[in-house]
Every structure is written in C-alpha cells, then in structure tokens.
C-alpha positions as CSV (number, residue, x, y, z in Angstrom):
1,M,3.6,5.8,16.8
2,V,1.4,3.7,14.6
3,K,-1.7,5.5,13.6
4,L,-4.9,4.4,11.7
5,G,-5.4,5.6,8.2
6,T,-7.7,4.9,5.3
7,I,-7.6,4.8,1.5
8,A,-9.3,7.8,-0.1
9,A,-11.0,6.6,-3.2
10,I,-11.3,9.6,-5.5
11,G,-13.3,9.7,-8.8
12,F,-15.3,6.6,-8.3
13,D,-19.1,6.7,-8.5
14,D,-19.6,4.3,-5.6
15,F,-17.6,6.5,-3.1
16,D,-18.6,10.0,-2.1
17,P,-15.6,11.4,-0.3
18,P,-17.3,13.5,2.4
19,E,-19.7,10.7,3.4
20,W,-17.3,7.9,3.0
21,L,-14.2,9.4,4.7
22,G,-16.5,10.7,7.5
23,C,-17.3,7.1,8.3
24,Y,-13.6,6.2,8.4
25,R,-13.0,9.2,10.7
26,R,-15.6,7.7,13.1
27,L,-13.7,4.4,12.9
28,G,-10.6,6.2,14.2
29,C,-8.7,7.1,11.0
30,Q,-6.4,10.1,11.2
31,V,-4.8,10.2,7.7
32,V,-5.5,9.1,4.2
33,Q,-3.7,7.7,1.2
34,A,-5.0,9.1,-2.1
35,Y,-6.1,6.6,-4.7
36,R,-7.7,8.0,-7.8
37,N,-9.6,6.4,-10.6
38,Q,-7.1,5.9,-13.4
39,E,-9.9,5.6,-16.0
40,R,-10.8,9.3,-15.5
41,S,-8.9,12.5,-15.8
42,I,-8.7,13.8,-12.3
43,S,-6.7,16.9,-11.5
44,V,-4.6,17.5,-8.4
45,E,-7.1,20.2,-7.4
46,Q,-10.0,17.7,-7.5
47,M,-7.9,15.2,-5.5
48,R,-7.1,17.9,-2.9
49,D,-10.7,19.0,-2.6
50,A,-11.9,15.4,-2.2
51,I,-9.3,14.8,0.6
52,A,-10.2,18.1,2.3
53,S,-13.9,17.1,2.4
54,G,-13.0,14.2,4.6
55,G,-11.3,16.3,7.2
56,M,-8.0,14.2,7.4
57,P,-4.6,15.0,5.9
58,C,-2.9,13.0,3.2
59,D,0.2,11.1,4.0
60,S,0.7,9.2,0.8
61,L,-0.4,8.4,-2.8
62,H,-1.1,5.0,-4.3
63,G,0.8,5.3,-7.5
64,V,-0.8,4.3,-10.8
65,F,-0.4,0.6,-11.7
66,G,-1.0,-1.8,-14.6
67,E,0.7,-3.3,-17.5
68,Q,2.2,0.0,-18.8
69,F,3.6,0.9,-15.4
70,D,6.0,-2.0,-14.7
71,P,9.3,-1.2,-13.1
72,S,10.4,-4.8,-13.7
73,A,9.7,-4.7,-17.5
74,P,12.4,-6.6,-19.5
75,D,12.1,-4.0,-22.2
76,E,14.3,-1.0,-21.2
77,Q,12.1,1.6,-22.8
78,A,9.0,0.2,-20.9
79,R,11.0,0.2,-17.6
80,R,12.1,3.7,-18.1
81,F,8.5,4.8,-18.9
82,A,7.4,3.3,-15.6
83,V,10.2,5.0,-13.6
84,D,9.5,8.4,-15.2
85,T,5.8,8.0,-14.4
86,Y,6.6,7.3,-10.7
87,K,8.9,10.3,-10.6
88,R,5.9,12.4,-11.8
89,E,3.7,10.7,-9.2
90,A,6.0,12.3,-6.6
91,D,4.8,15.8,-7.7
92,V,1.2,14.7,-7.3
93,C,1.9,13.3,-3.8
94,L,3.8,16.4,-2.6
95,A,1.0,18.6,-3.9
96,L,-1.5,16.6,-1.8
97,G,0.7,17.0,1.3
98,G,2.1,13.4,1.3
99,N,5.7,12.2,1.2
100,L,5.3,8.5,0.1
101,V,4.3,6.8,-3.2
102,V,3.2,3.2,-3.2
103,V,4.5,1.2,-6.2
104,H,3.5,-2.1,-7.6
105,C,6.8,-3.9,-8.2
106,S,5.8,-6.0,-11.2
107,T,3.0,-6.7,-13.6
108,I,0.5,-9.6,-13.8
109,R,1.4,-12.8,-15.6
110,R,-1.0,-15.5,-14.4
111,E,0.6,-18.1,-16.6
112,G,4.1,-17.2,-15.2
113,V,7.2,-16.4,-17.2
114,P,10.3,-18.3,-18.2
115,P,13.1,-18.5,-15.6
116,E,15.5,-16.4,-17.7
117,E,12.8,-13.7,-18.0
118,R,12.2,-13.6,-14.3
119,L,15.8,-13.2,-13.6
120,L,16.0,-10.3,-15.9
121,R,12.9,-8.8,-14.3
122,V,14.5,-9.0,-10.9
123,E,17.6,-7.1,-12.1
124,Q,15.4,-4.5,-13.9
125,L,13.4,-4.0,-10.7
126,K,16.6,-3.5,-8.7
127,K,17.6,-0.9,-11.3
128,S,14.3,0.9,-10.9
129,V,14.5,0.9,-7.1
130,A,17.9,2.4,-7.3
131,E,16.8,5.1,-9.7
132,L,13.6,6.0,-7.8
133,G,15.5,6.0,-4.5
134,A,18.1,8.5,-5.8
135,F,15.3,10.6,-7.2
136,G,13.3,10.4,-4.0
137,A,16.2,11.5,-1.8
138,G,16.4,14.7,-3.8
139,A,12.6,15.3,-4.0
140,G,11.7,14.4,-0.4
141,I,9.7,11.3,-1.4
142,E,9.8,7.7,-0.2
143,Y,8.9,4.9,-2.6
144,A,7.2,1.9,-1.0
145,F,7.2,-1.3,-3.1
146,E,4.2,-3.4,-2.4
147,N,4.1,-7.2,-1.9
148,L,1.6,-8.7,-4.3
149,P,-0.5,-11.8,-5.0
150,D,1.2,-14.7,-6.7
151,Y,-0.2,-13.9,-10.2
152,H,2.3,-11.1,-10.4
153,V,5.8,-11.9,-11.7
154,I,7.6,-10.5,-8.6
155,G,6.2,-9.5,-5.2
156,A,4.5,-12.5,-3.7
157,D,7.7,-13.7,-1.9
158,I,8.4,-11.1,0.8
159,T,11.8,-12.5,1.6
160,E,12.8,-12.1,-2.1
161,L,11.4,-8.5,-2.2
162,V,13.3,-7.6,0.9
163,G,16.4,-9.0,-0.7
164,I,15.8,-7.0,-3.8
165,L,15.4,-3.8,-1.8
166,A,18.6,-4.6,0.1
167,D,20.6,-5.3,-3.0
168,A,19.5,-2.1,-4.6
169,G,20.7,-0.3,-1.4
170,A,18.7,2.8,-2.4
171,P,17.8,5.7,0.0
172,N,14.1,6.6,0.4
173,T,12.9,3.1,-0.5
174,G,11.2,0.3,1.4
175,M,8.3,-2.1,1.4
176,C,4.6,-1.4,1.6
177,F,3.3,-4.5,3.4
178,D,-0.1,-5.6,2.2
179,S,-1.7,-7.9,4.7
180,G,-4.4,-9.1,2.4
181,H,-1.9,-10.1,-0.3
182,A,0.3,-11.8,2.3
183,N,-2.7,-13.8,3.5
184,M,-3.3,-15.0,-0.1
185,V,0.1,-16.7,-0.3
186,G,0.9,-17.7,3.3
187,D,1.0,-16.5,6.8
188,P,0.7,-12.7,7.2
189,V,2.2,-12.8,10.7
190,A,5.3,-14.5,9.5
191,A,5.3,-12.1,6.5
192,V,5.5,-9.2,8.9
193,T,8.6,-10.8,10.6
194,A,10.1,-11.3,7.2
195,A,9.7,-7.7,6.3
196,D,11.7,-6.6,9.4
197,G,13.9,-3.6,8.4
198,A,12.1,-3.0,5.1
199,M,8.5,-2.1,6.0
200,I,7.8,1.6,5.7
201,Y,4.1,1.6,5.1
202,A,1.2,-0.9,5.5
203,H,-2.0,-1.6,3.6
204,I,-4.3,-3.4,6.0
205,S,-7.3,-5.5,4.8
206,D,-8.6,-9.0,5.4
207,N,-9.9,-11.9,3.2
208,S,-10.6,-15.6,3.2
209,G,-7.1,-16.4,1.8
210,A,-8.6,-17.2,-1.6
211,G,-9.0,-13.8,-3.1
212,D,-8.1,-10.1,-2.6
213,D,-11.5,-9.2,-1.0
214,H,-10.4,-6.0,0.8
215,D,-12.5,-7.0,3.8
216,M,-12.2,-5.0,7.1
217,I,-9.4,-6.4,9.3
218,T,-10.7,-8.7,12.0
219,Y,-13.5,-9.8,9.6
220,G,-11.6,-12.4,7.7
221,T,-9.1,-15.2,8.4
222,I,-6.1,-13.1,9.5
223,D,-5.0,-13.3,13.1
224,A,-5.1,-9.6,13.3
225,E,-3.9,-9.2,16.9
226,A,-0.9,-11.5,16.3
227,M,-0.1,-9.4,13.2
228,A,-0.3,-6.2,15.2
229,R,2.0,-7.6,17.8
230,A,4.4,-8.7,15.1
231,M,4.4,-5.1,13.8
232,H,5.4,-3.8,17.2
233,S,8.1,-6.5,17.5
234,I,9.8,-5.3,14.3
235,G,9.5,-1.7,15.3
236,Y,7.1,-0.5,12.7
237,D,5.8,2.9,13.5
238,G,4.0,4.1,10.4
239,T,0.4,4.1,9.2
240,F,-1.9,1.2,9.6
241,M,-3.8,2.1,6.4
242,L,-7.2,0.4,5.9
243,E,-7.5,-0.5,2.2
244,V,-11.2,-1.5,2.5
245,F,-13.8,-0.5,-0.1
246,Y,-17.1,-1.0,1.8
247,S,-20.1,1.2,1.1
248,A,-20.9,4.0,3.5
249,D,-23.9,2.0,4.7
250,R,-21.7,-1.0,5.5
251,L,-19.2,1.2,7.3
252,R,-22.0,2.7,9.4
253,Q,-23.1,-0.9,10.3
254,L,-19.6,-1.7,11.4
255,I,-19.5,1.4,13.5
256,D,-22.7,0.4,15.2
257,E,-21.2,-3.1,15.8
258,G,-18.2,-1.7,17.6
259,A,-15.6,-1.9,14.8
260,A,-13.9,1.3,16.0
261,E,-13.1,-0.4,19.3
262,R,-11.7,-3.4,17.5
263,L,-9.5,-1.3,15.4
264,A,-8.3,0.8,18.4
265,K,-7.2,-2.4,20.1
266,L,-5.1,-3.3,17.1
267,I,-3.4,0.1,17.1
268,R,-2.7,-0.3,20.8
269,L,-1.1,-3.7,20.2
270,A,0.9,-2.3,17.2
271,N,2.2,0.4,19.6
272,G,3.0,-2.1,22.4
273,Q,0.3,-0.6,24.7
274,D,-2.0,-3.6,25.3
C-alpha cells in the first residue's frame, strides 16, 4: 500500500525537526527519508535523535550528492570513490532504520558534454548500478537512482534511465521517481508510465515547470490526481514522499486550508481506492 512520507531535513538552521516533522505528521505522513546538511558534520546519533523527535520511523536515506559523488564519472578513480561512498551510506541508512538509499545518477553539466563522453558516462553508470546492486543484495539495502533535471548529464530521460537499470540487471536497484524533476522536462504522468517496472521510491513535489521549486503537490502545475492514478496503474506500492521545504508557519497554513485532505485523496487514488 502506498503511504505518505516526508523528507526529514537534519542540520539546517531553517528546520527544527520536532516542530517541522510534527506539521508533516498532521498532514498525514507516516515515515521519513533522512536528508542531512552535507556542509556540517552530523553524526548518526544526531540524525537518529532528530528523526525520533518527529515521531515517525525512517524508511530511507537521501544519499550525498554533488560533483565528487558521481557514479557516471568518466574517470575510474572518481567513479569508484562515488560507489564506495554509497556503500558507506548503506551503513548510515541501516543505522537509522531504513533500507533504501537514493542516488543521483550523474553530475551537473549545464553546458552539456561531447557525445563520446556521454556514451562513456552511460557505461560507467551501468557499472556503478551493477556494483551497488550486488553490494546491496548482501547488505540488505536497495539503491534508487533518481531522475534529474536536464542540466545533469544523465537522468532527465526516464526511458533512458529505465533502460540503463535494465541493462545493468542488478538486484536491489531501481528508480526513485521525482515528480518535480519530471515536470521540468515533460509530462510527469507519462513519466510515471515510462517508469513502469523500475520505480521503487517516489519523491513528490510540485512546481511551475520552470524550476525545481519543491512546492507542495497540488499547488503547482502537475495533474496530481492523474499522476496518482498512473502510479496505481503501474502497481507502485511504496512511499509517496513529500520533498517540500516549506517553513513550519507555511505548513500550518496549509493544514488550516485542508491540505491533509488533498493529500489523503492522492494516497487513496494511488491505492486504487477512490
């Protein structure tokens, strides 16, 4: 059954976990995905305490990301560093009670890359998926590779990402579908259908289509009800994780406006109950 979850932002000055996560609990969330500030040194114990203060269990970890953590890196040493880092992220995830790590499948190159480099990156990513899948099968961790905006080298084309995952043929791997990213490059409802058989986790946010705004779903341009129905049609039964970074005051305003009922309807649609 699809359930509602939220990102748990840890180590950020703007987000106090007890207050912030309490608002998400009132919106109907049942689980969290841990997401810590990479600019700070945050221990597993601090992450665990922050999550516990919100009163919801952790089901996953958003893995670290950025230029130095690129599983598609053409340089083999750089690729290996990324893979080894994501293996260590598995230990963090398990310590928090989760069993899935979200991975950004490629780095940002706004100016693009030459065709030959892109082909190499695709092969490097397949290799990384295979290695992490084999590791995950032994460690009890799944790795979910996220679709990304088109300023990343790989990830904007969901059909291509599904093909990369299929070619790697690795256990314990799949796609983290990001609705906001999908909306920036096309039709997120069609993207859900394209992800059939590959989607194992979902980041849910909304936007205008022009930027990665992380707005609350149903408050942007996505046809959220059609997207939820599409998720049911492909048999997705995981977390519907709200990746929304509103202030606690804004969240309380949404609660007063009936956002919990809007979200509950989406979950019913995703479960084929409405």
